[in-house]
C-alpha positions in Angstrom: 83.2 69.0 66.2 79.6 69.7 66.9 77.7 72.5 68.8 75.5 72.6 72.0 73.5 75.0 72.4 71.3 74.8 75.8 67.6 74.7 76.0 66.6 77.2 77.9 96.9 102.5 101.9 100.8 102.3 103.5 99.8 101.4 106.8 97.5 99.1 106.0 100.2 97.1 103.1 102.5 97.1 106.3 100.3 95.1 108.7 99.5 93.0 106.1 103.0 91.7 105.0 103.3 91.4 108.8 99.8 89.1 109.2 100.6 85.6 109.3 99.2 83.5 106.4 98.7 79.6 105.9 99.8 78.9 102.4 98.4 75.0 100.9 99.0 73.6 98.3 97.1 70.2 97.0 94.2 68.8 96.0 91.4 71.5 95.6 87.9 71.6 95.2 86.8 74.4 92.8 84.5 74.5 89.9 86.6 76.1 86.9 86.3 79.4 84.8 83.4 78.9 82.5 81.1 79.6 85.2 81.7 83.2 84.7 79.7 82.7 81.5 76.6 82.4 83.4 76.6 85.9 84.6 78.2 87.8 81.9 75.7 86.6 79.3 73.4 88.1 81.6 75.3 91.0 81.8 76.9 92.2 78.2 73.7 91.7 76.2 74.8 91.7 72.7 77.8 89.3 73.3 77.8 85.4 72.5 80.1 82.9 74.8 81.1 80.0 72.4 83.0 77.2 74.3 85.3 74.9 72.7 85.2 72.0 75.0 83.5 68.7 75.7 80.2 67.6 76.5 81.0 67.5 80.5 81.6 71.5 79.8 78.3 71.7 78.5 76.5 69.6 80.9 78.4 71.9 83.8 77.4 75.2 82.1 73.5 74.3 81.3 73.4 72.5 85.3 75.1 75.9 86.7 73.0 78.5 84.9 69.5 76.6 85.4 68.1 78.1 81.8 64.6 77.2 81.0 63.9 75.0 78.0 62.0 78.0 75.9 64.9 80.3 76.9 67.7 81.0 74.2 70.7 82.4 76.2 73.7 83.7 75.0 76.0 80.7 75.5 76.8 77.4 73.6 79.7 74.7 73.8 81.6 73.5 70.5 81.6 69.9 71.1 85.2 68.4 70.7 84.3 64.9 68.9 86.8 61.6 69.2 88.0 63.0 65.5 89.0 66.2 66.8 91.1 65.5 69.7 92.5 62.0 67.4 93.5 65.0 65.0 91.8 63.7 62.2 89.8 67.1 61.4 91.0 70.5 61.5 89.5 72.2 64.2 90.4 75.8 63.4 88.1 74.3 59.7 85.6 73.3 61.8 85.3 76.0 64.5 84.9 78.4 61.4 82.2 76.1 60.1 80.0 76.7 63.5 81.1 79.9 64.3 79.4 81.2 60.2 76.3 78.9 61.2 76.4 80.7 64.5 76.2 84.4 63.4 73.8 83.2 60.6 71.6 82.0 63.0 72.0 85.0 65.6 72.4 88.4 63.6 72.0 90.2 67.1 75.5 89.1 67.8 77.9 92.2 68.1 80.9 90.3 70.4 81.7 86.9 70.1 84.0 85.2 73.0 85.9 82.2 72.1 86.4 80.5 75.1 89.4 77.9 76.1 88.2 74.9 78.1 90.8 72.2 79.4 90.2 69.9 76.4 90.8 72.6 73.9 93.9 73.5 75.9 95.4 69.8 75.9 95.0 69.7 72.4 97.1 72.9 71.9 94.2 74.7 69.8 95.3 78.1 69.5 91.8 80.3 69.9 93.6 83.6 69.7 94.8 83.2 66.4 91.2 81.7 65.4 89.9 84.7 67.0 92.0 87.4 65.0 91.3 85.2 62.1 87.6 85.4 62.5 87.3 89.0 63.4 89.1 90.0 60.6 86.7 88.2 58.1 83.7 90.0 60.5 84.5 93.0 61.6 83.0 95.3 61.3 79.8 93.4 62.2 81.3 91.2 65.0 84.6 91.2 67.1 85.4 87.9 68.2 88.0 87.9 71.5 89.0 84.9 73.4 89.9 83.8 76.7 90.5 80.5 79.1 88.2 79.4 81.5 90.2 76.0 81.9 89.6 74.1 85.2 93.6 73.4 84.8 93.9 77.5 85.0 91.5 79.1 86.9 88.8 79.0 90.0 85.2 80.0 88.6 85.6 84.0 89.3 88.9 83.9 87.2 86.9 83.5 83.9 85.3 87.3 84.8 88.5 88.2 85.3 89.8 86.6 82.2 87.2 88.1 80.2 87.3 91.7 80.8 90.9 91.3 80.6 90.6 90.5 77.0 88.1 93.5 76.2 90.6 95.9 78.4 93.0 95.8 75.0 90.0 96.4 72.4 88.3 99.8 75.0 88.5 102.9 73.0 91.4 105.6 74.0 89.6 108.2 76.4 88.9 111.2 74.6 89.1 113.5 77.6 92.1 114.8 80.0 89.6 115.2 83.1 90.0 112.8 85.3 86.6 110.0 84.8 85.6 107.0 87.2 85.6 103.4 86.1 83.7 100.7 88.4 85.0 97.2 87.2 83.6 94.5 87.7 80.3 92.2 86.5 77.1 93.9 88.9 74.1 93.2 88.9 71.6 96.1 86.8 70.0 97.1 89.9 73.3 97.9 92.1 74.8 99.7 88.8 71.9 102.3 88.9 72.2 102.5 92.4 75.8 103.4 92.6 75.2 105.7 89.6 73.0 108.1 91.1 75.1 107.9 94.0 77.8 109.0 92.1 76.3 111.6 90.2 74.7 112.8 94.1 78.4 113.5 94.6 79.4 114.9 92.1 81.8 112.9 90.5 81.3 111.6 87.1 81.0 110.9 84.2 81.2 107.3 85.4 81.2 104.1 83.0 81.6 100.7 84.1 83.4 97.2 83.3 81.6 95.5 81.8 79.3 97.7 80.0 75.2 96.6 79.3 76.4 96.4 75.5 79.4 96.3 73.5 79.2 99.5 71.8 79.7 101.4 75.3 82.3 100.0 76.4 83.8 102.7 78.7 87.0 105.0 77.3 90.4 104.3 79.2 93.7 106.2 79.4 95.8 108.3 81.8 92.7 110.4 83.1 91.0 107.4 84.1 90.6 106.4 88.0 89.0 103.0 88.7 87.6 100.9 91.5 87.3 97.2 91.5 83.9 96.2 92.5 84.9 92.7 92.5 88.1 91.4 94.5 88.8 88.9 91.8 89.9 91.1 89.2 94.1 91.3 89.2 94.7 90.8 85.4 91.8 93.0 84.4 93.4 95.8 87.2 96.8 95.4 86.0 96.1 95.5 81.9 94.1 98.6 83.2 97.2 100.3 84.5 99.1 99.3 81.5 96.6 101.5 79.7 97.3 104.6 82.1 94.2 104.0 84.4 95.0 104.3 87.7 93.0 102.1 90.6 91.2 103.7 93.9 92.3 101.4 97.0 89.8 100.6 99.0 87.9 98.2 100.6 85.0 96.2 98.6 81.3 97.7 98.8 79.9 94.7 100.8 77.5 95.7 103.9 77.6 98.9 105.0 81.1 99.8 106.0 82.2 98.2 103.1 80.3 100.4 100.6 80.9 103.9 103.1 84.8 103.2 102.4 84.2 102.2 99.0 82.0 105.5 98.0 84.5 107.6 100.4 88.0 106.3 98.2 86.2 107.8 95.2 85.0 110.7 96.9 88.3 111.5 98.2 90.3 110.9 94.5 87.7 113.5 93.0 88.3 116.0 96.3 85.0 115.6 97.7 84.9 116.8 100.8 83.7 114.8 104.3 80.8 117.5 104.6 79.2 116.4 101.3 80.1 112.7 101.4 78.3 112.5 104.7 75.1 114.7 103.6 74.7 112.6 100.4 75.0 108.6 102.1 73.6 109.4 105.5 70.6 108.6 105.0 71.3 105.4 102.8 73.4 104.5 105.3 71.1 105.2 108.6 68.5 102.6 106.1 71.0 100.1 105.8 72.1 100.1 109.5 68.4 99.0 110.2 68.2 96.9 107.8 71.4 95.1 109.3 70.5 95.2 112.8 68.2 92.6 112.8 70.2 90.4 112.1 73.0 91.0 114.6 71.0 89.4 117.5 70.8 86.4 115.2 74.0 85.5 113.9 76.3 87.8 116.0 78.6 85.2 118.7 78.0 82.3 115.8 81.1 80.8 114.0 81.8 80.7 110.6 84.5 78.8 108.5 85.4 79.7 105.2 86.5 77.8 102.2 88.6 79.2 99.4 86.5 79.6 96.6 85.8 82.7 94.8 88.2 85.0 96.4 85.0 86.7 97.8 85.5 85.2 101.2 88.2 88.3 102.8 85.8 91.0 102.0 83.1 88.6 103.4 85.1 87.5 106.7 85.8 91.4 107.1 81.6 92.0 106.9 80.7 89.3 108.8 83.0 90.2 111.6 82.8 93.8 111.8 79.2 94.6 111.0 77.6 91.2 112.2 79.7 89.9 115.4 80.6 86.5 113.7 83.3 84.6 115.1 85.9 83.5 112.2 87.3 80.2 112.4 89.5 80.4 109.4 89.4 82.4 106.4 90.5 80.2 103.2 91.0 81.9 99.9 92.4 80.4 96.5 94.6 83.5 95.8 95.6 86.6 98.6 96.2 89.3 96.1 98.3 91.5 98.8 97.9 95.1 97.0 94.2 94.6 96.7 93.2 93.3 99.9 95.6 95.5 101.8 92.7 97.4 102.9 90.8 94.3 103.5 93.6 92.9 105.3 93.6 95.8 108.3 90.0 95.7 109.0 90.0 91.5 110.0 90.7 90.6 113.6 94.4 90.5 114.4 94.4 86.6 115.2 92.6 85.3 112.6 93.3 82.3 110.4 94.1 83.0 107.4 94.6 80.7 104.5 95.8 80.6 100.6 95.4 77.8 98.4 94.2 74.4 99.6 94.6 71.0 100.7 91.0 70.0 101.1 91.9 67.0 103.1 93.7 69.3 105.6 91.2 71.9 105.6 88.3 69.6 106.0 90.1 68.2 109.5 90.7 71.5 110.7 86.9 72.5 109.9 85.8 69.3 111.6 88.1 70.1 114.6 86.5 74.3 114.8 82.9 72.7 114.8 81.9 75.8 113.3 78.2 77.1 113.1 78.3 77.3 109.3 80.8 76.7 106.7 81.2 79.0 103.4 82.0 76.2 100.7 81.6 75.4 96.8 79.5 73.0 95.7 80.9 69.6 95.7 81.7 69.9 99.9 78.3 71.5 100.8 76.4 67.7 100.8 79.2 65.7 102.9 79.1 69.1 105.2 75.7 68.8 105.7 76.1 64.9 106.1 78.5 65.3 109.1 75.5 67.6 111.0 77.9 71.3 109.6 75.2 73.9 108.0 77.1 75.5 105.0 76.2 78.2 102.4 76.9 77.9 99.0 79.9 80.5 97.9 78.6 80.3 94.5 75.3 82.0 95.0 77.4 85.0 96.8 78.0 85.7 93.0 75.1 85.1 91.2 73.3 87.4 94.1 73.3 91.0 93.9 75.6 91.5 97.4 77.0 94.7 96.7 76.0 98.8 98.2 73.9 100.0 101.0 70.8 98.5 99.7 71.6 95.4 100.0 73.8 94.9 103.1 70.3 93.1 104.7 70.2 90.6 102.0 73.7 89.7 102.2 73.0 88.7 106.1 70.1 87.0 104.8 72.0 84.6 102.5 73.8 83.4 106.0 71.3 83.4 108.1 68.6 81.4 106.3 70.7 77.8 106.6 71.1 78.6 110.1 67.2 78.9 110.1 67.0 76.1 108.5 68.8 73.5 110.8 67.3 74.7 113.6 63.8 74.1 112.2 65.1 70.7 111.2 66.9 70.0 114.4 63.5 71.2 116.3 
């Protein structure tokens, strides 16, 4: 085994159950959960992600990250060689050796994630036991956790869900009986700061974020904890928090002006904030975001979009594009449909929208070609072939890498869909 370090509510639920959903099972076109490392390693600044996998895993991570040659990121790949796969060496001894070298080289590491991949799971390498063994040796300086990013089990955003779910059992118990708010999901620092100021102005607090920016400031959790999901793909994390006594605040997701307003209002209601106070605090930001968004309505209104299943952001995005920009939804695909978490979003979608859970990529491509959308939201594996057929595309992975949550980012989110349509118009001209 060698190491590769890269260079560089009720009514909503009732309506939801009545809404027809096409379910497909077949060939999928998605990245694996390892991709989540690309944004998580930037968020938790004293954490390190060690993928136990193949050279293909290493190339995927480095390509997705686009790390400069002079950078020293907080992730690497312990590459499993032929002798490891053949059982000629003790993979646990090799892993211990590499972790020892890594900690000696990077003494700033306080949290180490062992990330499983397809190869390590195929040979049944028990990373949970390895993490426990290494933690016992390295604590209190370094805590070692493990989760799976295997493409056999996960789509790319589920990597974040698996990572955060592994953190929840280690979170300290909340020390106060007063209600506290936890915002769950990795957000860009600028977005986190904006939300912090908004919650403080509303008189909601204290507010903590999971994940936090370092391992030593992770939020406490207990029966007094209320949490808001900032990302729609955190089903396992939400379940783990609820098992520790926390309560989820049901809300749409904070994409666009309507989504952000509803998300914040759900929190305000949970903490007893009046509508008058809420409007007084948020109205200026809402008006500014509406003005910034208005110039995109003429550009995008009436345009059709086909959303392939990739990131689990598709349903909140479809709601935003339809309600706030006037786009027509040819089809909305999502890898998984979490009925409880998506209830508020589904209620806000047009009643006749076609929703698909799962994927049979050939059938879905046929429907896309028949629909002839102005733009398709899809993964990288489908983008070039669709572009070659004359269908404008938007990479879904870019929506995960880009700050798109909150009032200030509503126009930026619209711009991400307007830009490829402009590019196509220029090319045609």
